[in-house]
C-alpha positions in Angstrom: 103.4 123.6 100.3 101.9 120.1 100.9 101.2 118.9 104.4 101.7 115.2 105.2 99.9 112.8 107.4 101.2 109.4 108.5 99.8 106.0 107.4 101.1 102.5 108.2 100.6 99.1 106.7 101.7 95.5 107.5 102.2 93.1 104.7 102.9 89.5 105.7 103.2 86.5 103.3 101.3 84.3 105.8 98.2 86.6 105.9 96.6 85.1 102.9 93.1 85.8 101.6 93.1 83.5 98.6 94.6 82.8 95.2 93.3 85.5 92.9 91.1 84.3 90.0 92.4 86.1 87.0 88.8 86.5 85.8 88.3 89.4 88.2 90.0 91.4 85.5 87.2 90.6 83.0 85.2 93.0 80.9 82.0 93.3 79.0 80.9 94.0 75.4 77.2 94.5 74.8 75.5 95.2 71.5 75.0 98.8 72.7 76.1 102.1 71.2 79.5 101.8 69.4 80.9 99.0 71.6 80.7 96.5 68.7 80.1 98.6 65.5 82.7 101.2 65.4 84.4 99.8 68.5 85.8 96.3 68.1 84.4 96.0 64.5 84.7 98.4 61.7 85.5 96.8 58.3 86.4 100.0 56.5 88.9 101.2 59.1 92.6 101.5 58.1 93.6 99.0 60.8 90.8 96.5 60.1 91.8 92.8 59.7 90.4 90.3 57.3 87.3 89.9 59.5 86.7 93.7 60.0 88.1 93.8 63.5 90.1 96.9 64.4 93.6 95.9 65.2 94.3 99.2 67.0 91.6 98.3 69.5 92.8 94.8 69.8 96.2 96.0 70.7 94.9 98.2 73.5 92.7 95.3 74.8 95.7 93.0 74.8 97.7 95.5 76.9 94.9 95.3 79.5 95.3 91.4 79.6 91.5 90.8 79.9 91.0 87.1 80.5 87.2 86.9 80.0 84.6 89.1 78.3 80.8 89.0 79.0 78.6 89.0 75.9 76.1 89.9 74.2 74.4 91.8 77.1 73.3 93.4 79.3 69.8 94.6 78.9 70.0 93.8 75.2 70.1 90.0 75.8 66.6 89.9 77.3 65.0 90.1 73.9 67.8 88.7 71.8 67.3 85.7 69.4 70.7 84.2 69.2 69.8 82.5 65.9 69.7 86.0 64.3 73.5 86.3 64.7 74.7 83.1 63.0 74.9 81.9 59.5 75.4 83.9 56.3 75.5 87.6 57.1 73.4 88.5 54.0 70.6 86.4 55.4 70.6 87.8 58.9 67.6 89.9 59.9 67.6 93.5 61.1 65.7 93.8 64.3 64.3 96.5 66.6 66.5 96.2 69.7 64.1 97.2 72.4 66.5 97.7 75.4 68.4 100.6 73.8 65.8 101.4 71.1 68.2 101.0 68.1 68.4 98.9 65.0 70.5 95.8 65.4 72.0 94.6 62.1 73.3 91.3 63.5 76.4 91.6 61.4 78.3 90.4 64.4 77.0 87.4 66.3 78.2 84.5 68.4 80.8 83.0 66.1 82.4 86.3 65.1 82.6 87.4 68.8 84.3 84.1 69.7 86.8 84.8 66.9 87.4 88.3 68.2 87.9 87.0 71.8 90.5 84.5 70.6 92.4 87.4 68.9 92.2 89.4 72.1 93.5 86.5 74.2 90.2 86.2 76.1 87.5 83.7 76.9 83.8 84.4 76.4 81.3 84.6 79.2 78.0 84.0 77.4 74.6 85.3 78.6 71.3 83.6 77.6 68.0 85.3 77.2 65.6 84.6 80.1 63.4 87.6 79.4 61.5 86.7 76.2 62.8 83.2 75.9 63.9 80.4 78.3 64.9 76.8 78.6 64.6 75.7 75.0 66.6 78.6 73.4 69.3 78.2 76.1 69.8 74.5 75.6 69.9 75.0 71.8 72.5 77.8 72.1 74.8 75.7 74.3 74.4 72.7 72.0 75.3 75.1 69.1 78.4 76.4 71.0 79.7 73.4 72.9 78.6 70.1 71.5 81.2 68.6 69.1 78.9 67.4 66.3 76.2 64.9 65.3 73.2 66.9 66.5 71.1 69.5 64.8 72.6 72.6 66.4 76.2 71.4 66.6 76.0 70.4 62.9 74.5 73.8 62.1 77.6 75.4 63.7 79.8 73.1 61.6 77.9 74.2 58.5 78.6 77.8 59.4 82.3 77.1 59.2 83.2 76.2 62.8 84.0 72.6 62.9 85.4 72.7 66.5 83.1 73.5 69.4 83.6 76.9 71.1 83.8 75.2 74.6 82.4 78.3 76.4 82.8 77.5 80.1 81.0 80.4 81.9 77.3 81.2 81.3 75.0 83.9 82.7 71.4 82.9 83.3 69.8 86.1 82.0 70.5 89.7 83.0 69.2 92.0 85.8 65.9 90.1 86.0 64.9 92.1 89.1 64.8 95.4 87.1 61.4 96.8 86.0 63.3 98.1 82.9 64.2 94.6 81.9 62.3 93.1 79.0 60.6 90.0 80.6 61.2 91.3 84.2 60.2 88.7 86.8 59.5 88.3 90.4 62.2 86.4 92.4 60.1 83.2 92.5 59.4 83.4 88.8 63.0 84.0 87.9 64.3 81.4 90.4 62.1 78.7 89.0 63.1 79.5 85.4 66.8 79.8 86.2 67.0 76.5 88.0 65.2 74.6 85.2 67.3 76.3 82.6 70.5 75.5 84.5 69.5 71.8 84.7 68.8 71.6 81.0 72.1 73.4 80.1 74.1 71.0 82.3 72.5 68.0 80.6 74.0 69.3 77.4 77.4 70.1 78.9 78.1 69.2 82.6 81.4 71.0 82.6 80.0 74.6 82.5 79.8 77.1 85.3 76.6 79.1 85.8 76.0 82.6 87.1 72.5 83.4 88.5 71.2 87.0 88.5 71.5 88.8 91.8 70.1 92.3 92.3 70.8 95.0 89.7 72.3 97.2 92.4 72.4 97.5 96.1 69.6 100.1 96.1 67.0 97.8 94.6 63.8 97.5 96.7 64.1 93.7 97.0 67.8 93.6 97.8 68.9 91.3 99.5 65.6 89.3 99.7 65.9 88.8 95.9 69.3 86.9 96.4 67.8 84.8 99.2 64.8 83.8 97.2 66.6 83.1 94.0 69.3 81.0 95.8 66.5 79.1 97.6 65.6 77.8 94.1 69.0 77.5 92.4 71.6 77.0 95.1 72.7 73.4 94.2 72.6 74.1 90.4 74.6 77.3 90.0 78.2 78.4 90.9 78.0 82.2 91.2 75.5 84.9 91.9 75.9 88.2 90.1 76.4 91.8 91.5 76.0 95.0 89.4 76.9 98.5 90.6 77.7 101.8 88.9 79.0 104.8 90.8 78.5 108.5 90.1 79.6 112.0 91.3 76.5 113.8 90.1 76.6 116.1 93.1 80.2 117.0 92.4 81.4 116.0 95.9 84.9 114.6 95.2 85.6 113.5 98.8 82.3 111.6 99.0 82.8 110.1 95.5 86.2 108.7 96.4 84.7 106.9 99.4 82.3 104.9 97.3 84.4 101.8 97.4 83.0 101.4 100.9 79.6 101.0 99.3 80.9 98.3 97.0 82.5 96.6 100.1 79.2 96.7 102.0 77.4 95.3 98.9 79.8 92.4 98.6 79.6 91.6 102.3 75.8 91.6 102.3 75.6 89.2 99.3 78.2 86.9 100.9 76.1 86.8 104.1 72.9 86.1 102.2 74.5 83.3 100.2 75.9 81.8 103.3 72.5 82.0 105.1 71.0 80.0 102.3 73.9 77.5 102.5 73.2 77.1 106.2 69.5 76.7 105.7 70.0 74.0 103.1 72.7 72.3 105.1 74.8 72.4 102.0 78.5 71.7 101.6 78.7 73.9 98.6 79.8 77.6 98.7 78.4 80.1 96.2 80.9 82.6 95.0 80.4 86.1 93.5 80.5 87.4 89.9 80.6 91.2 90.0 80.0 91.2 86.3 79.0 94.8 85.8 80.9 97.7 87.5 82.2 101.1 86.7 81.7 104.8 86.9 78.7 105.9 84.9 77.0 109.2 84.9 78.7 111.7 82.5 76.7 110.6 79.5 73.1 110.7 80.9 72.0 114.0 79.6 73.6 113.5 76.1 71.8 110.1 75.8 68.4 111.7 76.5 68.8 113.7 73.3 69.3 110.7 71.0 66.7 109.8 68.4 65.6 106.2 68.5 66.1 103.5 65.9 69.6 104.5 64.7 72.3 102.0 63.9 75.2 102.1 66.5 74.7 105.7 67.8 77.1 107.1 70.4 75.4 105.9 73.6 76.8 105.8 77.1 80.0 107.4 76.0 81.3 108.7 79.4 84.5 110.8 79.1 86.3 109.9 82.3 88.2 112.2 84.6 91.2 111.8 86.8 89.0 111.4 89.9 87.1 108.6 88.1 90.4 106.8 87.7 91.1 107.1 91.4 87.8 105.6 92.3 88.3 102.7 89.8 91.6 102.0 91.6 89.8 101.8 95.0 87.2 99.5 93.5 89.8 97.1 92.1 91.5 97.1 95.5 88.1 96.1 97.0 87.9 93.1 94.7 91.3 92.0 95.8 90.3 92.3 99.5 87.5 89.8 98.7 89.4 87.4 96.5 88.2 84.5 98.5 84.6 85.0 97.2 84.7 87.4 94.3 86.0 85.1 91.5 84.7 87.0 88.4 84.3 90.7 87.7 83.6 92.5 84.5 84.4 96.2 84.0 81.4 97.5 82.1 82.3 98.0 79.3 85.4 97.6 77.2 85.2 99.9 74.2 83.3 103.2 73.7 80.4 102.4 76.0 81.4 103.5 79.6 84.8 102.2 78.7 88.6 102.5 79.2 89.1 102.5 75.4 87.6 105.0 73.1 87.6 105.2 69.3 86.7 107.5 66.5 84.7 106.0 63.6 87.3 105.6 60.8 89.8 107.3 63.1 91.9 107.0 66.2 91.7 104.9 69.4 92.9 106.1 72.8 93.1 105.3 76.5 90.8 106.9 78.9 92.0 107.8 82.4 90.5 104.6 83.9 92.5 102.5 81.6 95.6 102.8 83.7 94.6 101.5 87.1 92.8 98.7 85.5 95.9 97.8 83.4 98.1 98.0 86.5 96.0 95.7 88.7 95.4 93.3 85.8 99.1 93.0 85.1 100.5 93.0 88.6 97.6 91.7 90.6 98.2 88.1 89.8 98.9 85.6 92.6 97.9 85.5 96.3 95.8 88.4 97.7 97.2 89.3 101.1 95.2 90.5 104.1 97.0 93.7 104.9 96.7 95.6 108.2 96.4 99.4 107.6 96.3 102.3 110.0 95.3 105.6 108.4 93.7 108.9 109.4 90.0 108.9 108.5 87.3 111.4 107.4 83.5 111.8 107.3 81.4 112.8 104.3 77.7 112.9 103.4 77.3 109.2 102.8 80.1 107.6 104.8 81.9 107.9 108.1 85.4 106.8 109.1 86.7 106.7 105.5 90.4 105.9 105.5 92.5 108.3 103.5 94.7 105.4 102.6 93.0 102.7 100.5 95.5 99.9 100.0 96.2 96.2 99.5 99.0 93.9 98.4 99.5 90.8 96.2 102.2 88.2 96.4 103.3 86.5 93.2 105.2 83.4 94.5 106.2 82.3 91.0 108.0 85.5 90.2 109.0 86.3 93.8 107.3 89.7 93.7 105.0 91.7 96.0 102.9 94.6 94.6 101.3 97.2 96.8 98.4 99.1 95.4 97.4 102.3 97.1 95.2 105.4 96.7 95.5 108.5 98.8 92.0 109.9 99.0 93.0 113.2 100.7 92.5 116.0 98.2 95.0 118.5 99.8 97.4 116.6 102.0 99.9 113.8 101.3 100.6 110.6 103.2 103.9 109.4 104.4 103.5 105.6 104.1 105.4 103.1 106.3 104.8 99.5 105.2 106.2 96.7 107.3 107.4 93.9 104.9 109.8 92.1 107.3 108.4 88.7 106.3 109.8 89.5 102.8 113.4 89.7 103.8 115.7 91.0 101.1 112.9 92.4 98.9 113.7 95.7 97.2 111.6 98.3 95.3 111.9 97.7 91.5 109.3 100.2 90.4 107.0 102.8 91.9 104.3 103.9 89.4 102.3 107.1 90.2 99.3 108.7 88.6 98.4 112.2 89.8 97.1 115.4 88.3 96.4 118.9 89.7 93.0 118.9 88.2 90.6 116.2 89.3 88.4 116.8 86.3 91.3 116.4 83.7 90.4 114.1 80.8 92.3 112.3 78.0 91.2 112.6 74.4 92.2 111.4 70.9 94.3 114.5 70.7 96.5 113.5 73.7 96.7 112.0 77.2 97.1 114.4 80.1 96.4 111.7 82.7 98.9 108.8 82.7 101.2 107.0 85.0 104.9 107.8 85.5 107.7 105.8 87.3 108.3 108.8 89.5 107.5 107.4 93.0 110.1 107.6 95.8 109.5 104.3 97.5 112.5 102.5 99.0 113.1 99.8 101.6 114.8 100.7 104.9 115.3 98.0 107.5 112.3 95.9 106.4 110.1 99.0 106.0 108.8 100.4 102.7 108.8 104.1 102.9 106.9 106.1 100.3 105.3 109.5 99.7 101.7 109.4 98.5 100.8 112.9 97.2 97.3 114.2 97.6 94.7 112.5 95.4 97.0 109.9 93.8 97.2 106.3 92.6 100.3 104.2 93.4 101.7 100.8 92.4 104.8 99.8 94.4 106.5 96.7 93.0 108.9 94.7 95.1 111.2 91.9 94.1 113.0 89.2 96.1 115.2 88.2 93.2 118.9 88.9 93.4 120.2 91.6 91.2 122.5 90.6 88.4 
C-alpha cells in the first residue's frame, strides 16, 4: 500500500517569468550514426517520399512540434566542408569524417536538409566550421544560404535548383571549441577572436541573423566559467546567445540521485547567466546575452557498445541509447527547468532527434517508434506555449550523494492567454511514496481540469521497442478543482500534465 506525503503549490497569473520562446523545444540532427542515413533519409524505405525522406519519421517529428533543428553538427562540423554537400549528388566527394571516424557520403547536405526541415515544420539552426576553417567559409556559406542572387555563391545556389534564399536566421559559431576532442580545439582567446571576426563578417552579408557563440562543453570543463567570461569579453556586442551543453547519466545506477540531476542543470544555467551579466556590467552594456542550451539529454547507455564499432563504416549504429522510464522522468524535470528560466533560456535543442540519443528510433528498411523520452518532450512542446509562471512550491526534500535538499515535487506552470488555459507540469521524484498535491489557483477563477495525463511504470528500467510500447501516458489522473484548489494524486516516480481551462463548457 502506497504512503502519501503532502506537497503544495501556488500558481498566480501575475507571477510571470517571461513569454516562452518556442525554440526551447528545438532538437538537433548531426551527420552521426543513423541520424541522417537510416533516420530521416532512406530512399529505399517503403514510406520514403520523392526525395528519400522517411514519412513515418516525419510524422513522429511533426507530433513533437519541433520549431527549430540544429544542423549539421556537433563535433562533425569542426572539419566539415559545406561545399561537399551541395550540387549534383553524383559529383559529391566521400570524406573521412574524423569526429566519429566514419565515411561521410555527402548524399544529404544543406539544401536537402532545408527541404526536410520545411516538411517537418521546422526552421534550421545552422552551425559553421570554426575548427579547420573560419571567416571565409562562414561568409561564403551564409551568402549561399541567405543572399537572394547576383553574387557567386547565391547564384551557385540558384544553379543547384534553389531560386529563393533559405533565409536561415539562427547560426552557431562553431561547436564545443573548448573541448580537447574537438578538431581545431582552441584556447578561449583564440576562439573569442575568431568568433567575433566571423560574426562581424557574417552580419555584413546578412544583418538580420542571430548568432550563438560557444560556451563550455559542459559544467565540469576545467575552464568553466572562465571560458564564458573570456569569450564574451571578445564577442559580447556581436552575438545574441551563448551556448550550454550537458548530458546526464545514471552510470552508478542510483535512481534517486539521477532524478535530482535537474538541480545540476539549474546551477549550470544560473552560473552562465551570472557570468554573462558580469561581462555586461564590465562593458557598461545595455545589451543582455541570452542562453542557447543547444545540446541536452540523457546519454550513457550506448558507451560500451560504441567502443566495439570498427572505424570507417557508413552510417553505423552509434550513440543509440535505448531509454528507460526513469530517463523519461529526468527529461521531464529538465524541461521544467528550462521553463523556470524562460526569461534567459530562449533556445534549447534536445540532442538528438532520430536514432542518435533520440526520442525517435528506426529500423533500417523497417519500423519507427517512440522511446520513453518522447512523451514528456511532446507534452511540454505541445502544452508549454505561452507565459512561464513563477510558481511557489512547498515539498518534502531528500539528500543524495551529489545533492542536498532535493524536492520530491519538481513542478512549474504555463499560462496560455490566447486559449485561456493553464498547464501544470509535475514530477514526483519519490520512488516509493506518493504525493497529495494541493495547488492554489485562486487567481484563475472558474478554471476547471480538462485533462490529467500521467506516465508511470512499476519498473524504472522499462523500455519501449519496435515491438511495442510499455511506457506511455494515459489520461488516468484524478486532478479536480475544489474551491480554487487543484487537488491531485502524484503516485511514486511519475510524470504529470494537468491541463486547466477557463473556457465555459458548451
